KELUMTI-316864 format. One line per field, with one value per residue (C-alpha): residue number from 1; residue in one letter; chain; x, y, z. Coordinates in steps of 0.1 Angstrom, whole numbers, plus 5000, padded with zeros to 4 digits. Layout:
nr: c(NUM / ...)
rest: c(a / ...)
kette: c(A / ...)
x: c(X / ...)
y: c(Y / ...)
z: c(Z / ...)
//
This chain:
nr: c(1 / 2 / 3 / 4 / 5 / 6 / 7 / 8 / 9 / 10 / 11 / 12 / 13 / 14 / 15 / 16 / 17 / 18 / 19 / 20 / 21 / 22 / 23 / 24 / 25 / 26 / 27 / 28 / 29 / 30 / 31 / 32 / 33 / 34 / 35 / 36 / 37 / 38 / 39 / 40 / 41 / 42 / 43 / 44 / 45 / 46 / 47 / 48 / 49 / 50 / 51 / 52 / 53 / 54 / 55 / 56 / 57 / 58 / 59 / 60 / 61 / 62 / 63 / 64 / 65 / 66 / 67 / 68 / 69 / 70 / 71 / 72 / 73 / 74 / 75 / 76 / 77 / 78 / 79 / 80 / 81 / 82 / 83 / 84 / 85 / 86 / 87 / 88 / 89 / 90 / 91 / 92 / 93 / 94 / 95 / 96 / 97 / 98 / 99 / 100 / 101 / 102 / 103 / 104 / 105 / 106 / 107 / 108 / 109 / 110 / 111 / 112 / 113 / 114 / 115 / 116 / 117 / 118 / 119 / 120 / 121 / 122 / 123 / 124 / 125 / 126 / 127 / 128 / 129 / 130 / 131 / 132 / 133 / 134 / 135 / 136 / 137 / 138 / 139 / 140 / 141 / 142 / 143 / 144 / 145 / 146 / 147 / 148 / 149 / 150 / 151 / 152 / 153 / 154 / 155 / 156 / 157 / 158 / 159 / 160 / 161 / 162 / 163 / 164 / 165 / 166 / 167 / 168 / 169 / 170 / 171 / 172 / 173 / 174 / 175 / 176 / 177 / 178 / 179 / 180 / 181 / 182 / 183 / 184 / 185 / 186 / 187 / 188 / 189 / 190 / 191 / 192 / 193 / 194 / 195 / 196 / 197 / 198 / 199 / 200 / 201 / 202 / 203 / 204 / 205 / 206 / 207 / 208 / 209 / 210 / 211 / 212 / 213 / 214 / 215 / 216 / 217 / 218 / 219 / 220 / 221 / 222 / 223 / 224 / 225 / 226 / 227 / 228 / 229 / 230 / 231 / 232 / 233 / 234 / 235 / 236 / 237 / 238 / 239 / 240 / 241 / 242 / 243 / 244 / 245 / 246 / 247 / 248 / 249 / 250 / 251 / 252 / 253 / 254 / 255 / 256 / 257 / 258 / 259 / 260 / 261 / 262 / 263 / 264 / 265 / 266 / 267 / 268 / 269 / 270 / 271 / 272 / 273 / 274 / 275 / 276 / 277 / 278 / 279 / 280 / 281 / 282 / 283 / 284 / 285 / 286 / 287 / 288 / 289 / 290 / 291 / 292 / 293 / 294 / 295 / 296 / 297 / 298 / 299 / 300 / 301 / 302 / 303 / 304 / 305 / 306 / 307 / 308 / 309 / 310 / 311 / 312 / 313 / 314 / 315 / 316 / 317 / 318 / 319 / 320 / 321 / 322 / 323 / 324 / 325 / 326 / 327 / 328 / 329 / 330 / 331 / 332 / 333 / 334 / 335 / 336 / 337 / 338 / 339 / 340 / 341 / 342 / 343 / 344 / 345 / 346 / 347 / 348 / 349 / 350 / 351 / 352 / 353 / 354 / 355 / 356 / 357 / 358 / 359 / 360 / 361 / 362 / 363 / 364 / 365 / 366 / 367 / 368 / 369 / 370 / 371 / 372 / 373 / 374 / 375 / 376 / 377 / 378 / 379 / 380 / 381 / 382 / 383 / 384 / 385 / 386 / 387 / 388 / 389 / 390 / 391 / 392 / 393 / 394 / 395 / 396 / 397 / 398 / 399 / 400 / 401 / 402 / 403 / 404 / 405 / 406 / 407 / 408 / 409 / 410 / 411 / 412 / 413 / 414 / 415 / 416 / 417 / 418 / 419 / 420 / 421 / 422 / 423 / 424 / 425 / 426 / 427 / 428 / 429 / 430 / 431 / 432 / 433 / 434 / 435 / 436 / 437 / 438 / 439)
rest: c(m / a / e / a / g / l / f / a / a / y / a / a / i / g / t / m / a / v / a / p / i / y / f / g / s / f / s / s / l / d / r / l / k / s / t / h / k / k / k / r / d / h / d / e / f / t / e / f / s / d / s / e / d / e / e / d / e / t / e / a / v / s / t / e / d / a / y / m / f / p / v / y / g / s / i / a / l / f / s / m / y / l / v / f / k / y / l / n / t / d / w / v / n / y / l / l / s / a / y / f / a / v / l / g / v / a / a / l / a / q / v / g / v / r / i / v / k / g / t / t / g / i / k / l / p / l / y / h / v / h / l / v / h / k / h / k / t / m / l / h / l / r / f / s / n / l / h / l / a / m / l / g / v / s / m / v / l / t / g / l / y / l / f / s / k / n / w / v / i / s / n / l / l / g / l / a / f / s / f / s / a / i / t / l / i / r / l / d / s / f / k / s / g / m / i / m / l / a / g / l / f / a / y / d / i / f / w / v / f / g / t / e / v / m / v / s / v / a / k / n / f / d / a / p / i / k / v / v / f / p / k / d / v / f / p / a / d / g / k / l / q / f / t / m / l / g / l / g / d / i / v / v / p / g / i / f / l / a / l / a / l / r / f / d / r / h / q / y / l / a / k / l / g / y / d / k / e / k / a / l / p / k / a / l / n / g / k / h / r / g / f / g / f / p / v / p / y / f / t / s / c / m / g / a / y / v / a / g / l / a / t / t / i / s / v / m / h / v / f / k / a / a / q / p / a / l / l / y / l / s / p / a / c / i / l / a / i / v / g / t / a / v / m / r / g / e / v / k / q / v / f / a / y / t / e / e / s / k / t / e / e / e / n / k / a / k / p / i / k / t / a / p / t / h / r / y / n / l / r / n / q / p / g / a / h / a / t / p / a / s / a / g / e / l / a / d / d / e / q / e / v / a / s / v / a / k / v / l / e / e / t / v / d / p / i / a / n / v / s / d / s / e / s / k / k / p / k / a / k / r / a / a / k / k / t / k / a / k / k)
kette: c(A / A / A / A / A / A / A / A / A / A / A / A / A / A / A / A / A / A / A / A / A / A / A / A / A / A / A / A / A / A / A / A / A / A / A / A / A / A / A / A / A / A / A / A / A / A / A / A / A / A / A / A / A / A / A / A / A / A / A / A / A / A / A / A / A / A / A / A / A / A / A / A / A / A / A / A / A / A / A / A / A / A / A / A / A / A / A / A / A / A / A / A / A / A / A / A / A / A / A / A / A / A / A / A / A / A / A / A / A / A / A / A / A / A / A / A / A / A / A / A / A / A / A / A / A / A / A / A / A / A / A / A / A / A / A / A / A / A / A / A / A / A / A / A / A / A / A / A / A / A / A / A / A / A / A / A / A / A / A / A / A / A / A / A / A / A / A / A / A / A / A / A / A / A / A / A / A / A / A / A / A / A / A / A / A / A / A / A / A / A / A / A / A / A / A / A / A / A / A / A / A / A / A / A / A / A / A / A / A / A / A / A / A / A / A / A / A / A / A / A / A / A / A / A / A / A / A / A / A / A / A / A / A / A / A / A / A / A / A / A / A / A / A / A / A / A / A / A / A / A / A / A / A / A / A / A / A / A / A / A / A / A / A / A / A / A / A / A / A / A / A / A / A / A / A / A / A / A / A / A / A / A / A / A / A / A / A / A / A / A / A / A / A / A / A / A / A / A / A / A / A / A / A / A / A / A / A / A / A / A / A / A / A / A / A / A / A / A / A / A / A / A / A / A / A / A / A / A / A / A / A / A / A / A / A / A / A / A / A / A / A / A / A / A / A / A / A / A / A / A / A / A / A / A / A / A / A / A / A / A / A / A / A / A / A / A / A / A / A / A / A / A / A / A / A / A / A / A / A / A / A / A / A / A / A / A / A / A / A / A / A / A / A / A / A / A / A / A / A / A / A / A / A / A / A / A / A / A / A / A / A / A / A / A / A / A / A / A / A / A / A / A / A / A / A / A / A / A / A / A / A / A / A / A / A / A / A / A / A)
x: c(4367 / 4347 / 4339 / 4326 / 4304 / 4290 / 4281 / 4265 / 4244 / 4233 / 4223 / 4203 / 4185 / 4177 / 4163 / 4142 / 4128 / 4119 / 4104 / 4073 / 4067 / 4067 / 4046 / 4024 / 4015 / 4005 / 3986 / 3966 / 3950 / 3914 / 3897 / 3878 / 3841 / 3818 / 3783 / 3797 / 3802 / 3768 / 3762 / 3756 / 3726 / 3737 / 3710 / 3712 / 3743 / 3772 / 3769 / 3789 / 3814 / 3846 / 3859 / 3890 / 3887 / 3870 / 3890 / 3900 / 3885 / 3908 / 3913 / 3913 / 3935 / 3917 / 3932 / 3921 / 3939 / 3970 / 3972 / 3969 / 3995 / 4025 / 4004 / 3994 / 4029 / 4045 / 4021 / 4028 / 4066 / 4069 / 4046 / 4069 / 4099 / 4084 / 4074 / 4109 / 4124 / 4104 / 4092 / 4111 / 4123 / 4122 / 4086 / 4075 / 4092 / 4076 / 4041 / 4051 / 4065 / 4033 / 4012 / 4033 / 4034 / 3996 / 3997 / 4027 / 4010 / 3981 / 4004 / 4029 / 4001 / 3984 / 4017 / 4026 / 3992 / 3997 / 4032 / 4021 / 3991 / 4011 / 4039 / 4019 / 3984 / 3968 / 3931 / 3915 / 3879 / 3871 / 3856 / 3832 / 3826 / 3798 / 3793 / 3756 / 3738 / 3701 / 3700 / 3731 / 3765 / 3790 / 3820 / 3826 / 3858 / 3869 / 3898 / 3912 / 3936 / 3964 / 3955 / 3955 / 3989 / 4004 / 3989 / 4007 / 4040 / 4036 / 4028 / 4060 / 4081 / 4066 / 4071 / 4108 / 4111 / 4097 / 4122 / 4152 / 4147 / 4164 / 4170 / 4161 / 4126 / 4123 / 4129 / 4102 / 4077 / 4086 / 4083 / 4050 / 4037 / 4050 / 4033 / 4000 / 4000 / 4008 / 3981 / 3953 / 3960 / 3950 / 3954 / 3923 / 3942 / 3976 / 3968 / 3964 / 3996 / 4016 / 4003 / 4012 / 4047 / 4053 / 4041 / 4062 / 4091 / 4090 / 4082 / 4113 / 4136 / 4124 / 4125 / 4158 / 4178 / 4160 / 4158 / 4171 / 4137 / 4136 / 4171 / 4163 / 4131 / 4146 / 4173 / 4151 / 4121 / 4127 / 4100 / 4098 / 4093 / 4125 / 4145 / 4181 / 4212 / 4246 / 4275 / 4296 / 4280 / 4310 / 4325 / 4358 / 4344 / 4312 / 4290 / 4268 / 4264 / 4235 / 4225 / 4187 / 4158 / 4125 / 4092 / 4078 / 4104 / 4090 / 4053 / 4047 / 4064 / 4050 / 4013 / 4021 / 4037 / 4007 / 3985 / 4007 / 4003 / 3965 / 3965 / 3985 / 3959 / 3931 / 3946 / 3950 / 3914 / 3901 / 3917 / 3901 / 3867 / 3862 / 3829 / 3822 / 3785 / 3793 / 3813 / 3851 / 3869 / 3880 / 3917 / 3916 / 3907 / 3882 / 3908 / 3896 / 3931 / 3966 / 3967 / 3996 / 3994 / 4019 / 4033 / 4050 / 4041 / 4049 / 4082 / 4093 / 4083 / 4100 / 4132 / 4129 / 4125 / 4156 / 4176 / 4164 / 4172 / 4206 / 4212 / 4201 / 4225 / 4254 / 4250 / 4247 / 4279 / 4299 / 4289 / 4286 / 4253 / 4217 / 4196 / 4159 / 4151 / 4120 / 4141 / 4152 / 4124 / 4094 / 4107 / 4119 / 4085 / 4065 / 4088 / 4087 / 4049 / 4047 / 4075 / 4060 / 4026 / 4041 / 4061 / 4029 / 4006 / 3984 / 3987 / 3950 / 3942 / 3967 / 3953 / 3917 / 3921 / 3903 / 3894 / 3874 / 3883 / 3863 / 3845 / 3833 / 3822 / 3802 / 3786 / 3774 / 3761 / 3745 / 3708 / 3699 / 3689 / 3660 / 3652 / 3634 / 3596 / 3566 / 3532 / 3502 / 3466 / 3446 / 3413 / 3423 / 3431 / 3403 / 3386 / 3405 / 3384 / 3389 / 3403 / 3422 / 3454 / 3448 / 3426 / 3442 / 3479 / 3500 / 3528 / 3564 / 3572 / 3582 / 3550 / 3527 / 3549 / 3546 / 3508 / 3508 / 3527 / 3503 / 3472 / 3487 / 3493 / 3457 / 3443 / 3460 / 3428 / 3397 / 3377 / 3401 / 3396 / 3360 / 3358 / 3341 / 3313 / 3307 / 3308 / 3281 / 3257 / 3243 / 3238 / 3219 / 3196 / 3189 / 3181 / 3157 / 3139 / 3134 / 3119 / 3094 / 3085 / 3077 / 3055)
y: c(6349 / 6330 / 6364 / 6378 / 6348 / 6352 / 6389 / 6379 / 6354 / 6381 / 6404 / 6375 / 6368 / 6405 / 6407 / 6376 / 6391 / 6425 / 6413 / 6394 / 6422 / 6449 / 6430 / 6414 / 6447 / 6462 / 6431 / 6435 / 6468 / 6462 / 6474 / 6507 / 6505 / 6532 / 6536 / 6529 / 6492 / 6475 / 6454 / 6418 / 6399 / 6369 / 6344 / 6306 / 6309 / 6335 / 6357 / 6345 / 6371 / 6373 / 6401 / 6392 / 6421 / 6402 / 6400 / 6369 / 6364 / 6377 / 6368 / 6396 / 6397 / 6414 / 6426 / 6394 / 6374 / 6395 / 6388 / 6350 / 6349 / 6342 / 6316 / 6297 / 6300 / 6287 / 6257 / 6248 / 6253 / 6232 / 6205 / 6202 / 6201 / 6171 / 6154 / 6156 / 6145 / 6114 / 6103 / 6093 / 6125 / 6112 / 6101 / 6133 / 6152 / 6130 / 6140 / 6176 / 6177 / 6162 / 6188 / 6217 / 6203 / 6206 / 6242 / 6249 / 6239 / 6264 / 6292 / 6288 / 6287 / 6318 / 6338 / 6326 / 6339 / 6373 / 6376 / 6368 / 6391 / 6419 / 6418 / 6411 / 6426 / 6395 / 6389 / 6356 / 6344 / 6326 / 6292 / 6289 / 6257 / 6257 / 6232 / 6236 / 6219 / 6227 / 6259 / 6272 / 6277 / 6258 / 6264 / 6287 / 6283 / 6309 / 6301 / 6306 / 6287 / 6306 / 6292 / 6257 / 6263 / 6277 / 6249 / 6224 / 6242 / 6244 / 6207 / 6199 / 6222 / 6209 / 6173 / 6181 / 6196 / 6165 / 6142 / 6164 / 6189 / 6215 / 6247 / 6269 / 6254 / 6255 / 6292 / 6296 / 6278 / 6299 / 6331 / 6321 / 6313 / 6346 / 6366 / 6348 / 6353 / 6390 / 6394 / 6376 / 6381 / 6416 / 6434 / 6453 / 6482 / 6495 / 6486 / 6450 / 6451 / 6466 / 6441 / 6412 / 6425 / 6431 / 6397 / 6380 / 6401 / 6384 / 6350 / 6352 / 6362 / 6334 / 6306 / 6315 / 6327 / 6309 / 6274 / 6252 / 6247 / 6272 / 6262 / 6225 / 6227 / 6249 / 6224 / 6193 / 6208 / 6199 / 6219 / 6253 / 6274 / 6295 / 6311 / 6300 / 6309 / 6291 / 6309 / 6297 / 6287 / 6267 / 6252 / 6233 / 6202 / 6202 / 6206 / 6236 / 6256 / 6279 / 6311 / 6313 / 6335 / 6321 / 6329 / 6343 / 6371 / 6380 / 6375 / 6390 / 6424 / 6421 / 6422 / 6452 / 6470 / 6461 / 6478 / 6509 / 6509 / 6506 / 6534 / 6556 / 6550 / 6557 / 6590 / 6600 / 6590 / 6609 / 6641 / 6635 / 6631 / 6595 / 6578 / 6543 / 6552 / 6579 / 6582 / 6581 / 6614 / 6630 / 6629 / 6591 / 6593 / 6565 / 6541 / 6517 / 6505 / 6510 / 6547 / 6565 / 6580 / 6592 / 6564 / 6580 / 6554 / 6524 / 6540 / 6547 / 6513 / 6495 / 6515 / 6505 / 6468 / 6469 / 6486 / 6460 / 6431 / 6445 / 6448 / 6412 / 6400 / 6421 / 6409 / 6373 / 6377 / 6393 / 6369 / 6338 / 6329 / 6327 / 6358 / 6363 / 6387 / 6400 / 6413 / 6440 / 6441 / 6445 / 6477 / 6491 / 6488 / 6501 / 6531 / 6539 / 6542 / 6561 / 6584 / 6592 / 6598 / 6623 / 6641 / 6644 / 6653 / 6622 / 6602 / 6603 / 6592 / 6563 / 6548 / 6554 / 6537 / 6503 / 6481 / 6449 / 6419 / 6415 / 6385 / 6404 / 6434 / 6412 / 6393 / 6426 / 6439 / 6407 / 6402 / 6372 / 6344 / 6321 / 6288 / 6293 / 6290 / 6292 / 6308 / 6288 / 6300 / 6269 / 6285 / 6276 / 6240 / 6216 / 6200 / 6220 / 6232 / 6264 / 6257 / 6279 / 6263 / 6263 / 6292 / 6321 / 6327 / 6311 / 6329 / 6317 / 6298 / 6262 / 6250 / 6266 / 6254 / 6219 / 6223 / 6235 / 6204 / 6182 / 6198 / 6196 / 6159 / 6155 / 6175 / 6154 / 6133 / 6154 / 6123 / 6112 / 6145 / 6137 / 6124 / 6091 / 6109 / 6131 / 6102 / 6083 / 6112 / 6106 / 6069 / 6077 / 6101 / 6075 / 6049 / 6073 / 6080 / 6043 / 6038 / 6066 / 6051 / 6017 / 6033)
z: c(3440 / 3467 / 3483 / 3451 / 3446 / 3481 / 3475 / 3442 / 3462 / 3487 / 3458 / 3442 / 3475 / 3478 / 3443 / 3448 / 3480 / 3465 / 3432 / 3445 / 3470 / 3443 / 3417 / 3443 / 3458 / 3425 / 3417 / 3449 / 3436 / 3428 / 3397 / 3405 / 3406 / 3391 / 3378 / 3343 / 3352 / 3354 / 3385 / 3377 / 3389 / 3408 / 3399 / 3396 / 3375 / 3376 / 3345 / 3315 / 3305 / 3285 / 3308 / 3327 / 3350 / 3378 / 3410 / 3429 / 3463 / 3490 / 3526 / 3551 / 3582 / 3611 / 3644 / 3661 / 3634 / 3638 / 3675 / 3668 / 3641 / 3664 / 3684 / 3653 / 3638 / 3670 / 3671 / 3635 / 3639 / 3670 / 3655 / 3625 / 3648 / 3667 / 3634 / 3620 / 3653 / 3659 / 3624 / 3592 / 3577 / 3541 / 3543 / 3559 / 3531 / 3504 / 3518 / 3521 / 3486 / 3472 / 3490 / 3479 / 3444 / 3441 / 3454 / 3432 / 3400 / 3406 / 3418 / 3389 / 3363 / 3377 / 3379 / 3343 / 3330 / 3347 / 3332 / 3297 / 3298 / 3314 / 3288 / 3257 / 3265 / 3249 / 3255 / 3248 / 3250 / 3283 / 3289 / 3319 / 3339 / 3366 / 3393 / 3404 / 3432 / 3438 / 3418 / 3436 / 3420 / 3441 / 3418 / 3389 / 3368 / 3342 / 3320 / 3285 / 3263 / 3279 / 3313 / 3299 / 3283 / 3315 / 3335 / 3313 / 3318 / 3355 / 3358 / 3339 / 3360 / 3393 / 3381 / 3374 / 3409 / 3425 / 3408 / 3408 / 3437 / 3415 / 3434 / 3404 / 3401 / 3439 / 3437 / 3410 / 3432 / 3462 / 3443 / 3429 / 3464 / 3477 / 3448 / 3453 / 3490 / 3488 / 3462 / 3480 / 3517 / 3529 / 3561 / 3570 / 3587 / 3596 / 3632 / 3623 / 3603 / 3631 / 3656 / 3632 / 3626 / 3663 / 3673 / 3646 / 3657 / 3691 / 3675 / 3654 / 3682 / 3705 / 3680 / 3665 / 3695 / 3723 / 3708 / 3680 / 3666 / 3638 / 3624 / 3627 / 3608 / 3581 / 3575 / 3574 / 3556 / 3520 / 3503 / 3484 / 3515 / 3510 / 3482 / 3479 / 3459 / 3458 / 3475 / 3446 / 3414 / 3402 / 3434 / 3431 / 3448 / 3429 / 3460 / 3461 / 3494 / 3496 / 3513 / 3520 / 3530 / 3543 / 3524 / 3557 / 3556 / 3521 / 3526 / 3560 / 3552 / 3517 / 3527 / 3549 / 3519 / 3497 / 3523 / 3521 / 3483 / 3485 / 3511 / 3487 / 3460 / 3485 / 3494 / 3458 / 3449 / 3479 / 3466 / 3433 / 3449 / 3437 / 3447 / 3435 / 3432 / 3406 / 3374 / 3375 / 3380 / 3348 / 3359 / 3355 / 3318 / 3321 / 3335 / 3362 / 3369 / 3356 / 3363 / 3380 / 3415 / 3441 / 3463 / 3493 / 3519 / 3496 / 3486 / 3522 / 3534 / 3505 / 3512 / 3548 / 3538 / 3516 / 3544 / 3569 / 3546 / 3539 / 3577 / 3582 / 3556 / 3569 / 3605 / 3592 / 3571 / 3600 / 3627 / 3605 / 3622 / 3611 / 3618 / 3623 / 3595 / 3611 / 3639 / 3615 / 3590 / 3614 / 3631 / 3598 / 3581 / 3611 / 3616 / 3579 / 3579 / 3611 / 3601 / 3567 / 3584 / 3609 / 3581 / 3560 / 3589 / 3581 / 3613 / 3619 / 3583 / 3585 / 3617 / 3606 / 3573 / 3570 / 3541 / 3535 / 3514 / 3482 / 3496 / 3526 / 3505 / 3482 / 3511 / 3526 / 3493 / 3481 / 3490 / 3511 / 3488 / 3496 / 3480 / 3447 / 3452 / 3429 / 3435 / 3424 / 3421 / 3429 / 3419 / 3383 / 3392 / 3381 / 3411 / 3437 / 3466 / 3485 / 3519 / 3543 / 3532 / 3494 / 3483 / 3465 / 3462 / 3489 / 3508 / 3501 / 3533 / 3537 / 3553 / 3528 / 3499 / 3513 / 3514 / 3478 / 3467 / 3486 / 3471 / 3436 / 3440 / 3450 / 3421 / 3393 / 3391 / 3398 / 3405 / 3432 / 3450 / 3458 / 3493 / 3502 / 3520 / 3490 / 3465 / 3486 / 3485 / 3449 / 3457 / 3489 / 3469 / 3442 / 3469 / 3485 / 3452 / 3446 / 3480 / 3474 / 3440 / 3455 / 3481)
//
């Protein structure tokens, strides 16, 4: 009976690992652009729209970032090890729980909205909130009543987790984090992905087999950074024992699989002759997203991930010892992509494929903005005198704008613009006339 419960736990862990990867990968697919979608003018305010097709800003992982992943990860891991070793564990976990609670509210709400919209197809009008400073939009929030409802639900669930540390809610938070990360973090190429996986492969081996650091932090870190499932749901002594999988073993391969899916779509669109500067190909039937396409790379990589995870669990079960999952997952995912590319004769295309995050793409396409300025024709201003700095229309640079402002201040009262020397001239003339008259 205990053995059956253990295998059920393994199956549950596997399901919780695959689900956010699958749905997060498809969520990372951008809406296709075409000439049918009008480009918006980014002026002082972002355009008000009830369309929910706008993409979230994404974070690109470059080759340089991929090289540094193991370094940053090692620094963070060892720092946490020292913190738990020399500081009060309870207080550290209180702070970490508060931090992850804030992140969890946002992640759960966003995932909840996507689930409801995906299952019901509901569309609601959007509210817009702008935070503007000096004619520049610093923050733009778009939300509907559904967002507010899911925000309330996520706040309640997160509050329950903080007080109860319930493992089910902890899993929900972990899955939400994984889904959001896979959706928003994007590798810019397969080269970057392979470097990242290879680096974290060595990272996992060193910190698990070479030291006690990884296991120690995992046991002391009381936050939703892992998915867990009880080995026996109804233990005789009432004490639950869990099998677990870290979120890193989901997110890291997950963003690599998401890249494979986007490459599959890229290959399909290339065959259709898709060009974002032209109308959509007829084969898409006017769909900017949600259309079907072959997924050979994603399928092979997902199969390799499942096989690698099964191998990890099997070795852990046989040897009764924690295993670094990326030891098996990293080679499996890399070999799946390379093997598929060789079989399809697309090795060159795979390693030549690159993509940019939405933020980078917009920054390149967006014209450089300057501070809003105004042109003044001072010839029409009463009392203004033509000088090299004020005659005609002034160029829009900072010094000349400052000169304009100064001249405008001086021309508010035409009488005040007359210099002292000029105001004394009429008096001097009258005095001269009086002198002549007396003579």
